[in-house]
C-alpha positions in Angstrom: -18.6 87.2 -21.8 -19.3 83.5 -22.4 -16.2 83.3 -24.6 -13.9 84.6 -21.9 -15.5 82.2 -19.3 -15.0 79.2 -21.5 -11.4 80.2 -22.1 -10.7 80.7 -18.4 -12.2 77.2 -17.7 -9.9 75.8 -20.5 -6.9 77.5 -19.1 -7.7 76.3 -15.6 -7.6 72.8 -16.8 -4.5 73.2 -18.9 -2.4 75.8 -17.0 -3.4 75.9 -13.4 -1.6 72.7 -12.5 1.6 73.8 -14.2 1.4 77.2 -12.5 0.9 75.7 -9.1 3.7 73.1 -9.7 6.3 75.7 -10.7 5.4 78.1 -7.9 5.5 75.2 -5.4 9.0 74.2 -6.6 10.2 77.8 -6.0 8.4 78.4 -2.7 8.7 74.9 -1.3 5.9 72.4 -0.4 5.3 74.2 2.9 3.8 77.0 0.8 1.6 74.8 -1.5 -1.5 76.6 -0.2 0.0 80.0 -1.1 0.7 78.7 -4.6 -2.8 77.5 -5.0 -4.2 80.7 -3.6 -2.4 83.1 -6.0 -3.3 81.0 -9.0 -6.9 81.0 -7.9 -6.7 84.8 -7.5 -5.3 85.2 -11.0 -8.2 83.2 -12.4 -10.7 85.2 -10.4 -9.2 88.5 -11.7 -9.4 87.2 -15.2 -13.1 86.5 -14.7 -13.6 90.0 -13.5 -11.5 91.9 -16.1 -11.6 89.9 -19.4 -15.3 90.2 -20.1 -15.0 94.0 -20.0 -11.4 94.7 -21.2 -11.1 91.8 -23.7 -8.9 88.7 -23.7 -5.2 89.4 -23.6 -3.0 88.4 -26.5 -1.3 85.7 -24.4 -3.9 84.6 -21.8 -1.7 82.0 -20.1 1.2 84.4 -19.7 -1.1 87.0 -18.3 -2.3 84.5 -15.7 1.2 83.5 -14.6 2.3 87.1 -14.4 -0.7 88.0 -12.1 -0.1 84.9 -9.9 3.6 85.7 -9.7 3.0 89.3 -8.6 0.5 88.1 -6.0 3.1 85.6 -4.7 5.9 88.3 -4.6 3.6 90.6 -2.6 3.0 87.8 -0.1 6.7 86.9 0.2 7.8 90.5 0.8 5.7 90.3 4.0 7.6 87.2 5.2 11.4 87.9 5.6 12.3 84.3 5.7 11.2 84.0 2.0 12.8 87.2 0.7 15.4 85.3 -1.3 12.6 83.7 -3.3 11.5 87.1 -4.7 14.3 87.2 -7.3 13.5 83.7 -8.6 9.8 84.5 -8.9 10.7 87.8 -10.7 12.5 85.7 -13.4 9.3 83.6 -13.9 7.9 85.5 -16.9 5.9 83.1 -19.1 4.7 79.6 -19.5 2.2 79.7 -22.2 1.7 77.6 -25.3 4.2 74.7 -25.4 5.7 74.4 -22.0 9.4 73.9 -21.7 11.1 70.8 -20.1 11.5 72.6 -16.8 7.8 73.4 -16.5 6.8 69.8 -17.5 9.3 68.3 -15.0 7.8 70.6 -12.3 4.4 69.2 -12.9 5.7 65.6 -12.9 7.6 66.3 -9.7 4.4 67.7 -8.2 2.5 64.6 -9.0 5.1 62.4 -7.4 5.2 64.8 -4.4 1.5 64.4 -3.8 1.9 60.6 -4.1 4.5 60.4 -1.3 4.2 57.1 0.6 3.7 59.0 3.9 0.3 60.3 2.5 -2.5 57.7 2.6 -3.5 56.3 -0.8 -6.9 58.1 -1.0 -5.3 61.4 0.0 -2.5 61.0 -2.6 -4.9 60.7 -5.5 -7.4 63.3 -4.2 -4.6 65.9 -3.6 -3.0 65.3 -7.0 -6.4 65.6 -8.8 -7.0 68.9 -6.9 -3.6 70.6 -7.2 -2.1 69.3 -10.4 -5.1 68.4 -12.6 -7.5 71.2 -11.7 -10.3 68.9 -10.4 -13.0 70.4 -8.2 -13.9 68.7 -5.0 -17.2 67.5 -6.5 -15.5 65.9 -9.4 -13.1 64.1 -7.1 -16.0 62.8 -5.1 -17.7 61.5 -8.2 -14.4 59.8 -9.4 -14.2 58.0 -6.1 -18.0 57.5 -5.7 -17.8 59.2 -2.3 -19.4 62.1 -0.5 -18.0 65.6 -1.3 -17.3 66.3 2.3 -15.2 63.1 2.5 -13.2 64.2 -0.6 -12.6 67.6 1.0 -11.3 66.0 4.2 -8.9 63.8 2.3 -7.5 66.9 0.5 -7.0 68.9 3.7 -5.3 66.0 5.5 -3.0 65.3 2.6 -2.0 68.9 2.3 -0.9 68.9 5.9 1.3 65.9 5.3 3.1 67.3 2.2 4.1 70.7 3.8 7.6 69.6 4.8 8.3 67.1 2.0 11.1 67.6 -0.5 9.9 68.9 -3.9 11.8 66.6 -6.3 11.4 63.5 -8.4 12.0 60.6 -6.0 15.1 58.4 -6.1 14.9 55.4 -8.4 14.5 53.1 -5.4 11.3 55.0 -4.4 9.7 55.1 -7.8 7.9 51.8 -7.8 5.6 52.6 -4.8 4.9 56.1 -6.0 4.4 55.2 -9.6 1.4 53.1 -8.8 -0.4 56.1 -7.3 0.7 58.4 -10.1 -0.8 56.0 -12.7 -4.0 55.8 -10.7 -4.3 59.6 -10.6 -3.9 59.7 -14.4 -6.4 56.9 -14.9 -9.0 58.7 -12.8 -8.3 62.0 -14.6 -8.7 60.4 -18.0 -11.8 58.5 -17.0 -13.5 61.7 -15.7 -12.8 63.5 -18.9 -13.7 60.6 -21.1 -17.0 59.7 -19.4 -18.1 63.3 -19.1 -17.0 64.1 -22.7 -14.6 66.7 -21.4 -12.0 66.4 -24.2 -9.6 68.9 -22.7 -9.4 67.0 -19.4 -8.9 63.7 -21.2 -6.2 65.2 -23.4 -4.3 66.5 -20.4 -4.3 63.0 -19.0 -2.9 61.7 -22.3 -0.2 64.4 -22.2 0.9 63.6 -18.7 0.7 59.8 -19.3 3.1 60.3 -22.3 5.4 62.3 -20.0 5.5 59.5 -17.4 5.9 56.7 -19.9 8.8 58.5 -21.7 10.6 60.1 -18.8 14.0 58.4 -18.1 13.2 58.0 -14.4 9.6 57.0 -14.6 9.3 54.7 -17.6 7.9 51.3 -16.9 5.7 48.6 -18.7 2.6 49.6 -16.7 3.1 53.2 -17.7 3.2 52.2 -21.4 0.1 50.1 -20.9 -1.8 53.0 -19.4 -0.7 55.3 -22.1 -1.7 52.7 -24.7 -5.2 52.5 -23.0 -5.6 56.3 -23.3 -4.5 56.4 -26.9 -6.9 53.6 -27.9 -9.9 55.1 -26.1 -9.3 58.7 -27.1 -9.0 57.6 -30.7 -12.8 57.2 -30.7 -13.2 60.9 -29.8 -14.2 62.2 -33.2 -17.1 59.7 -33.4 -18.4 59.9 -29.8 -20.6 63.0 -30.1 -23.1 64.3 -32.7 -23.4 67.8 -34.0 -25.4 68.8 -30.9 -22.9 67.4 -28.4 -25.0 64.3 -27.6 -23.3 60.9 -27.4 -23.3 58.1 -29.9 -23.1 54.6 -28.3 -20.3 52.3 -29.5 -22.9 50.5 -31.6 -23.7 53.6 -33.6 -20.3 55.2 -34.0 -18.8 55.8 -37.4 -15.6 53.9 -37.2 -14.1 55.7 -40.2 -13.8 58.7 -38.0 -11.7 57.0 -35.4 -8.1 58.3 -35.3 -6.1 55.6 -36.9 -2.8 57.3 -36.1 -3.6 57.1 -32.4 -4.8 53.5 -32.7 -1.5 52.5 -34.4 0.6 54.2 -31.7 -1.6 52.7 -28.9 -1.0 49.2 -30.3 2.7 49.8 -30.5 2.7 51.0 -26.9 0.8 48.0 -25.8 3.3 45.7 -27.6 6.1 47.6 -25.8 4.3 47.2 -22.4 4.2 43.4 -22.9 8.0 43.3 -22.5 7.7 43.5 -18.8 7.2 40.5 -16.4 4.1 41.9 -14.7 0.5 42.0 -15.9 -1.3 45.1 -14.5 -4.9 46.2 -14.7 -3.8 48.7 -17.4 -2.4 45.9 -19.6 -5.8 44.1 -19.5 -7.9 47.3 -20.0 -5.7 48.3 -22.9 -6.2 44.8 -24.4 -9.9 45.3 -24.2 -9.6 48.7 -25.9 -7.4 47.1 -28.6 -10.0 44.4 -29.3 -12.6 47.1 -29.9 -10.1 49.3 -31.9 -9.2 46.5 -34.3 -12.7 45.2 -34.9 -13.9 46.5 -38.4 -17.5 46.7 -37.2 -19.4 46.5 -34.0 -21.0 43.1 -35.0 -17.5 41.6 -35.8 -16.2 42.4 -32.3 -14.8 39.3 -30.5 -17.1 39.5 -27.5 -16.2 36.1 -25.9 -12.6 37.2 -25.9 -13.5 40.5 -24.3 -15.5 38.6 -21.6 -12.4 36.5 -21.0 -10.3 39.7 -20.6 -12.9 41.1 -18.1 -12.6 37.9 -16.1 -8.9 38.5 -15.8 -9.5 42.2 -15.0 -11.9 41.4 -12.3 -9.5 38.9 -10.8 -7.0 41.8 -10.5 -9.5 44.4 -9.3 -12.9 43.2 -8.0 -14.4 46.7 -8.6 -18.2 47.0 -9.0 -17.6 49.2 -12.0 -15.5 46.5 -13.7 -18.2 44.0 -12.8 -20.7 46.3 -14.6 -18.6 46.5 -17.7 -18.1 42.8 -17.6 -21.9 42.3 -17.5 -22.2 44.5 -20.6 -19.7 42.3 -22.5 -21.6 39.2 -21.3 -24.8 40.7 -22.7 -23.2 41.1 -26.1 -21.6 37.6 -26.1 -24.5 35.6 -24.6 -27.6 37.8 -24.8 -29.4 40.4 -22.6 -30.8 37.9 -20.1 -27.3 36.7 -19.3 -26.2 40.3 -18.9 -29.0 41.0 -16.4 -28.1 37.9 -14.5 -24.5 39.2 -14.2 -25.8 42.6 -13.0 -27.9 41.0 -10.3 -24.8 40.3 -8.3 -23.9 44.0 -8.0 -27.1 46.0 -8.4 -27.4 46.6 -4.7 -23.7 47.6 -4.2 -23.7 50.8 -2.1 -21.1 52.6 -4.3 -23.4 52.1 -7.3 -26.5 53.6 -5.6 -26.3 56.8 -7.6 -24.2 55.6 -10.5 -26.3 56.3 -13.6 -24.6 53.8 -15.9 -26.0 50.9 -13.8 -29.7 51.6 -14.4 -28.9 52.8 -18.0 -27.5 49.4 -18.7 -30.4 47.6 -17.0 -32.8 49.8 -19.1 -31.1 48.8 -22.4 -31.1 45.1 -21.6 -34.8 45.1 -20.6 -35.6 46.9 -23.8 -33.7 44.3 -25.8 -35.8 41.7 -24.1 -39.0 43.5 -25.1 -39.9 44.7 -21.6 -40.4 48.4 -22.3 -42.2 49.0 -19.0 -39.1 48.1 -17.0 -36.9 49.9 -19.5 -38.8 53.1 -19.0 -38.4 52.7 -15.2 -34.6 52.2 -15.4 -34.1 55.0 -18.0 -35.9 57.4 -15.7 -33.8 56.3 -12.7 -30.6 56.7 -14.8 -31.7 60.2 -15.9 -32.3 61.2 -12.3 -28.8 60.0 -11.3 -26.8 61.4 -14.2 -24.9 64.6 -13.9 -26.0 67.5 -16.1 -24.7 67.3 -19.6 -24.6 65.1 -22.6 -25.4 61.8 -20.8 -28.4 63.2 -19.1 -29.8 64.6 -22.4 -29.2 61.2 -24.0 -30.9 59.3 -21.2 -33.9 61.6 -21.3 -34.3 60.9 -25.0 -34.2 57.1 -24.4 -36.7 57.5 -21.6 -39.2 59.5 -23.7 -38.7 57.2 -26.7 -39.7 54.1 -24.7 -42.5 55.8 -22.7 -46.0 55.0 -23.8 -47.7 57.6 -25.9 -50.4 59.6 -24.1 
């Protein structure tokens, strides 16, 4: 039963967005909700049947067949959509390696959600929900907002896309929409990377490659984002121990890093430099490249990384970027300098429940020898962290520093 549940979760991440995208192309954006509903019904039916009947030979094909049949049943009750039944009936399989049409459907769906008539926050939230398989709670965490706020953004955005044309935008429209598309992929990868959800991060890598290589969507900033994903995901084999608990960058075995991905990431970053605009993704990829090319943690060029964070903060004065900059300062100038940099953002409202802030404060106090303060901050970080690997790691740090009874 656990095996089938894990498989359904995996398929939801990898196939649901493709299924919704293709069904929406056939039915039209006005019926986006129907497409989502029938895909959800297919997943629920799998949860009900697979634990008892066994997993079908082609699980993804089974899901699309069930979703297709549900959609056909709904269309037959609406005469205005009767002509769509034939097209749906020809939709038989999209498992394994999806064809170009299915991949273009998903790309078109991302650009549809990022229509300029939809407010920025709604564009990103809707894409994460419909194309990427994010839950409302995950979207809320990605934006550092309340779950009810995320749900409201999704509902409003859906209303706006109902009558939009499902297609890749004209070349003159690409620039404005591309920015939102790249932001969606950035948030998707970040959620997967920080929560150690490798399948989600890999889906972001796949979609980023599609955007960067598609004739109508290629651009230097798309190459820069793809480079960033490659350089960060290259660390994947060294980020977790045998129990699924994280290794900090200081403790990772760099011989396990994927050198093929690093090489491709560096090539993509070089290609991204051919443009005339420096984006946030260029700078972040530059930071990732500085880490990827350092033979050891101690040989990392931390002053250069601090310089890059200064440039990044000038482009995007985000409190999370300020936090990462403070970490780099602590490595370049010592823990006291890092804590001083953190003082400017420690009361920022969006970081109130962000576990990486107190976790960083705990580490810096520990390096200064103040184990009492370190224990306080590790406990606070543990309380704020979501369930999973990070929470287990923080509990170990908290107990390690706590005085023996």
